[in-house]
N, C-alpha and C positions, 0 to 999 in steps of 0.2 A: 251660298257663301261657303268657302272652304274653312277648314279648321284653323283657328288663329295660331300664329307662330309661337312656339315656346320661347320664353325670354331667358337668356343665359348671360349672366354677368361673369366676366373673367377678371380675376385679381392676379396680377403679375407684377414683378418688380419694375421691369422696363421693357422697351421694345427689343425683343430678342430675335435675332435673325432666323432662328429655327422655328419659332412659334408664329411669327406674324403672317407667313403664308397661309396658315390654317385660319386665322381670323379673316383674312381677305377672301378665302374660299367660302367660309360660313356666311359672310355678309351678303353674298350673292344669292343665297338660298331664300325661298319663300316660306319654308317651314320652320325657320328659326330667326330670332332677332337677337343680336349680340351687342354688348358694349364692353369695352376693355377698360379697366381701371388700373392705371400704372401707379405704383406706390413709390417710385423713385424718379424716373424720367422717361420721356418719349423718344429720346435719341435725336431731338431737334438741334441740340448744341453739343459741343465736345464735353466729355466727362472723363475724369481721370480713372483709368482702369488700373486697379491696384496690382493685378497679376502681370499685365503687360508692362506696367510702369510708365505708361505714356497716356496723354489725353487722346480719346477716341471719339469718332463720330462715323458710324457706318455710312457708306456711300451708295446704298441701295434704298429704295423707298420702303419703309417699314410701317408707316402709319397711314398709308393711302388705302382707301377703299373700305374702311370700317369706322364705326363710331368709337371714340375713346375719350378718356378724361385723365389728366394728371392730378392725382389727389395731393393736396399740400402735405409736405413732409417736414416735420419740425425737428428732426434729428440734427445735432450739431456736427455729425460726421456721417453724412448720407452714403448709403451703398449697401451691397449685399455681403460685405466682408465681416459683419458682426450683427448680433441680435438686434441692437437698437438702431441700426442703420436705416431701417424702414419703420418710421414712427409717424403714423398718420391718424390723428385723433378723430377726424371726420369721415374716415373710410366707411364704416358700417352705415352711417346715416346717408352718405352719398349713394352707396350701392342700393340701400333700401328704398331711397326716393325713386330710383329707376324701376322699382317693382319687379325684380327678377323672379322667375319660377325656379331657377336653379342657379347656384353660385359655384363657379369653377375656380379653385385656388391652386396656384402653382407655388409649391414650397411652403414649409411650415416654420422654418428656423429664424423667423423675424417677428418682432413684436406685433406688428399690424396684422400679418397674415394669421398668426396664432389666435389673436383676439377675434378676428373676423370669422374664422372657422367655428369658434365656440359660440359667438353671437348668433350666427345663422342656424347652427344646430339647435340652439335653445328656442329659436323662433319657428322651428319646424320647417325651414326651407332646406331642401336637399343640397348637400355639398358634395361636389366632385373634387377629389384631391389628386393632384399629379405632382410627383416628385421622382427623383431617380437615384436615391440613396441606396447603398448596398453595404454588405458587411465584409467585403473582400479585404483581407489582411487586418481586420479589426478584432480585438480581443472580446470574447463573449463570456467572460467570467470575471469575478472580483466585484468589490463594492461599487465601483464606477459603472460597470455594466448593469448591475441590478438596479441602481438608482435611475439610470437612463431608461431601462426597460419599464420600470414602474411609471415614470413620467410619460413615455410615449404610448404605453398601453392605455393611458387615460386620454391623451391627445388624439390617438387614433380611433377613439370611440366616437369622435365628432363627425367625420366624413360619412356620408351615406354609401359612397362607392369610391374605390381607389382605381385610378387608371394606371395600370402597371406597365412600365416601359420595357421590361425584359426579365429574364430568369433570375438574375442576381437581385433585382429589385423586388421580385416576388418573394424570394427567400427572406429578404429584409423584413417585409411586412409580416410574414409568418412567424419570424423570430420574436416579434412584438405582439403576437397573439391575435392578429387580424384573421378572421375566418375567411376561408377560400371563397365563400359565396359573396363576399364584399370586394373581391379582387377581379378586375377585368383587364385582360392583356390588351394594351394599346401602345404598341412599340414606338420608341423615338423614331422620328422620321425627318426627312428634309424635302425640299422642293427639287426632286431629282432632275426635272426638265431644265432648271436653271444651269445645272452643271453638264448635262448630257447634250443639250441642243447645240447646234452649230459646231459639231464635233470636229470636222475637218478644218474649219477655220481656226478653231482654238489649237488644234494640233500643230498647224503651220506656225501660228504665233509662238507656241512653245518651242518649236524647232529653231526659230530665229533667235529667241531669247537664249537658248542654250549656246548658240554660236557666239552671241555677244558675251557670254560668260566664259568663253574659251573652252567649252566642253566639246570634244570631238565625238563623232557618231559612234565610235567603237567603245566609248566608255559606258559602263553599266551604272546608271544613276539612281541613287536612293534619295528619297525626299523625307524630311521631317519639317512639319509646319505647325507652329503652335507657340505656347508660352515657354520661355526658358526658365523653368522651375524645377526644383529637385525631384518632385514626384513624376515629372514628365520624362526624366532620365535622358536628357539630350547628351550630357557628358559621357554617360556610360555607352551610348550608341557611338559617339565619336571615338572613344577609346577602342571599342570593338573593331571599328574600321581601321584605325591605325595599327592594330595588332594583326590584321589580316595580311596574308602574303600576296593577296590578289591586288596588284597595283592598278587594275582596271576599274576598281570600285571607287566611286566618288559620291560624296554626300552633299546635297544642297540642303542647307538648314535655314529655315525662314521663320522670323519672329523676333521677339524681344522679351525681356524679363530680368529677374534678379541675377541670373547666371550669365548675363550678356558678356561680361568681361572674360569669364572662364571659357565660354564658347569661342570667342574671338582669339583667345590665346592659343587654344589647341589648333584652331584653323590656321593661324599665322605660322605655327611651327611646322605645318605640313600642307602648304598651299596647293599642292597637286591633288590632294585628297578631298578638299572641302571648298565650298562656295557658301558664304554667309550673306543672306539677304535680309534687309530690314522688314519690319511688319508690313504686310500687304493687306489692303482693304478688301471688302467683300466682292466688289465687281471684278477684281483681279484674280480671285481664287480659282476659277475654272481653268485659267491658264497655269497658275502656280502648280496645281496638282499634276499637270501634264509635263512639267519639267522632269519628273522622275519616271523611272521604269517600275519602281516599287516604292510604295508608301510605307513608312515604318513608324509605328507608335509604340515606344518601348516603356510606357509608363509603369511605375512600380509603387506599391503601397496604396493607401487610401487616397481618395481624391479624384480619380478618373472614373466618375460615376457611369459614363457611357462612352464618350469619345466620338462625337458626331463628325469629326474630321474623317473618320474611317468611312462613314456613309458617303461623304462628299468625294473622297478619293475614288471609291468604287464607282460612283456616278460618272466620274471622269474617265472611267475605263482603266483604272490602275489597280492591280492586285495589291494586297496589303500583307504586312507582317506585323502582328501586334502581340503584346504580352498577355498572359492570362490574368493579369491584374486590371485590365481594361474592362469596364463594365459590359460592353457590347460583345465581348469575345464569344460567349456561349450562344449568342443569338444571330449574329450577322455573318461571321466568317466561317466558310466551309472550304473544302478542298478545291472547289471550282474557282475560288477567287483569292485564296491566300492561306496563311498559316497562323497558328497561335503558338508562341513559345512560352516556356515556363521560367520565371525568375528564380524558382526554387532549385533549378539546375544551372549551375554557373556557366556551363558551356553551351546552353541552349540557344542563346541569341546568336553567337558566332556560327554555330553549326547550321542554323536555319538561314542565316544570311548567305552562307556559302552555298547551301543546297539550292536556294531560290535564285541566286544570281549567276551561277556558273553557266547557265544556258539562256542567253537573252531571247532567242526565238520562243522558248517555252513561256517566258514571262509575257511576251507579246501576245501569245495565243490565249492568255488568261484575260485579256482586256475585254473581250466580248462578254464572257461569263461574269466578269466583275460588274459591268454595267447592268446586266440582267439581274444580278443579285441585289443591286441597289434599288431596283424598282420594287422589290418586296417590302421596302421601307420608305415608300413615297408618302408624301403628305396626304394624298388621296385616301390612303388606307386609314390614317389617323382620323380623317374626317368621317369615313364610313363607320368606324367603331364608335366614335363619339356620338354620332347621330343615333346609332343603335342603342347606346346607353341611355339617351334621353327619353327613349320610348317608355322607360320604366317610371318616369316622373310626369304625372298629369299636370296640366296648367292650373295654377292656383285660382280658385274662384275669387273674383273681384279684382284680379290683376289687370292692368291696362293692356290692351292688345296693340296699342300704337307705339311706335319707336320714339 
């Protein structure tokens, strides 16, 4: 008989479109048994998304192919937007009853996740921690900083190993005193194939959509897709385009959020420069990214911990222009697939927009390298690194080998 599979319990708030493909891949393996414990919801019904400002239910299968359980949440205001939004008194008991050899926790900033990390640490069960926080644009001095450092230095003593998503995330853990030997680089990733497959079919569908939007083939089209929030800087991007003397530039802006009225006001004032589309669900995104010749993510300030839309745009063969405040900037974007501009330099966004869009054929040539770059951050890589990390943790004696 072969070696029994190592049992890994995943604790995560809800069915997240970026993570579920990993669970589905792991569930097919014979050397690991997994169960996912959702502390908010499984995505089976519509849930109000505070940032988008609308009820959402993803339209791709996120809970098929693996074992999961929705743990009862007693919070009066459920969600990931505040500490008490994930309050699951039975979480530790339910996970323990499944007899895991390792517990994987995603995010610490909620009551239940914090208590679970401490509980399993005290019980001697290895804890893998995955988060994507960074210190970009965050103050690292003063009483508030030192209080946070004291708290997190204690919290970060509980995980056995940190799965680090990128350079900015690595620097974050080091700032809180986590030793390098407890850090393992395991980059954020997506299911690249979902965006890259059927490429020509999707390109043709995008061409038809552009025609329906009244966009002529000679226009150089920028795309912003995401939440209309201040830290995403959609208004600043729109103003930069309005200030440009290049009348061939056009921005397709897709999404919703608290800045919805302001976005539409700017677009209505200059309808030749903008097309505003409502929120698009997951199945539509491989076409959405192909509406543009260049994807722009101008986020500024704290909050853009990674920017997985950048990975998705690259997978669709679209070069990118992003700010240096985006968490993935130091890891994902190189000269083959895009550029990074600096918010510290007031003219940087406009200059890079001009340089990248003045020659459409050059942008088109970057499409192949963009997709190639995306494959460096495919979900298969995350799977391989995670499985490698588990080799450090032997199966607990007495733990059940059955699922």
